[in-house]
N, C-alpha and C positions, 0 to 999 in steps of 0.2 A: 824276294820271297824266301822264307826259311822253311826248310823241309824238316819234318819230324824225324828224330833219330829212332831207328828200329831197335826194339829190345829183342835180344836173341838168347835162347837157352841152348846150351851145348851138352850133348850126350858125352859120356866118358870116352867113347871111341874118337870123338873129335878133339877132346882135350889131349888124349894120349898121342894122337897123330901130330898135334901142334908141338908137343914136347919133343917128339922124335925128328921132325922135319922142319928146318927153318925156312923152307921154300914153298911148302904146300899151301893149299887153300885154307886148311885149318889154322895155320899160323897167321895167315892174312886176316882172319877174323879178330885175333888178338891185336894185330897192328891197327886195324880199323877202330877197335875199341880204344886203344891208346890215343888215337887221333880224334876221338870223340865223334866218329862218324856212325858208330853203333854203340849200344850198351849191352855188355854181356851180363846177364842176370841169372844167377844160379842159386840152388838151395844147398843146405848143408849135406844132404844125402849124396848128391852128385859129386860134391867136393871130396867127401870121404871116399867114395867109390873110386874116383880118379887117383887120389893119393894111394889107395891100396893097390891099384893096378900098376902104377909107376913103381911103387915099392917092391912089388912082386916080380915084375918083368924087367925093369931097368932102374934099380935103386940108385945108380950113379946120376940119374936124371932128376932126382927130387929137387935139387936146387934150381934146375931149369923150370920145373913146374911152379915153384914158388915165385920165380922171377916173372914168368908169364902172367900169373894171377895178379901180381902187383902192377906191372907195367900195363897190363891189359885192363886195369881199373875195374876188375870183376866185382860186381855187387852181389852180396849174399842176402837172400830173403829167407823168411821162415819156411821150413819144410811143409810138406803136404799134411793135411789132416785126414782123418778116417773117411770123410765124405769124398775127398779127392781120390783116395786109394780105392774106394768102392767103385767110383766112376771109371777109373783106369782099368780095374779088373774086368769090367764089362766089355772093354775094348781090346785088351791084350791079355792073352792067357798065360804067357810066360811071366811068372811072378816077379823076378828081378826087374824086368822091363816095365811091368805094371807100376812098380815103385818109382821108377824114373819118370814115366809118363804122368803119374800122379803129381809129382813135384812140378813138372811143366804146367800141368793144368792149374795148379795152385798159383803159380807165378804169372800165368797168362802172358807169355811172350808174343811177339809178332811172328816169330819163327822158332821152331824146334829143329835144331841142326844135328844130324846124326850120320853115321856110316852104316848103321844096322839095317841091312836090306831085309833080312829074314823077318824081323818083328815089327819094323816100322815102314821102311821105304816101299816095299812091294805091296803093302796092304792099302788098296785104294779106298775101301770102305772106312778104314781108320782115318784116312786123310779127310774124308767127307764129314766125319763126326767131330772133328776137332775145331776149336775156335781160333786156331792159328795154323800157319802153313808149316809143313814138314818137308825137309829135303836135306841134301848134302851141302857141304860148304860151297861146292861149285854151283849148285842150284841157287843158293842165296846170293852169291857174288854176281851171277848172271842177272838175277832179278834186280839187284841193286844197280848194276850197270845200266839196265834198261830204264829204270826209274830216273836215274840221273841224266839220261840222254833225252828225256822228254823236255822239249823247250816250251816255256809258257807263251801264250799268244799275246 
């Protein structure tokens, strides 16, 4: 029996953590995508934001960002439209995060993975209103491990 591969959308915080740490859960997501166990699907907005953050905070790591995006087989889809942005603004008041959420809504991943506790992870109402799961790299990896340990009858 073949399992469907999960589509995951990564927030800038996760991409940046993957660039900085070769051993963390964020990097494991890129390794899983390289192995075709998941699909990382992003929009142009989050890619630009991630590049800007790496360029500003750790410019020497730009080649590592490019390498991760390549070996992680990251797929880029079109950015969010105004209808997605309006929907996201109803859910998140912080405008930069509303733009990120709008892109995730447009892409419709299985998981939105972030480290942002303030605007995403602690908001239980937000989690209920989204058509995808939201969590940290660890949350996703644990869910994936549980799903893989289920034995068919």
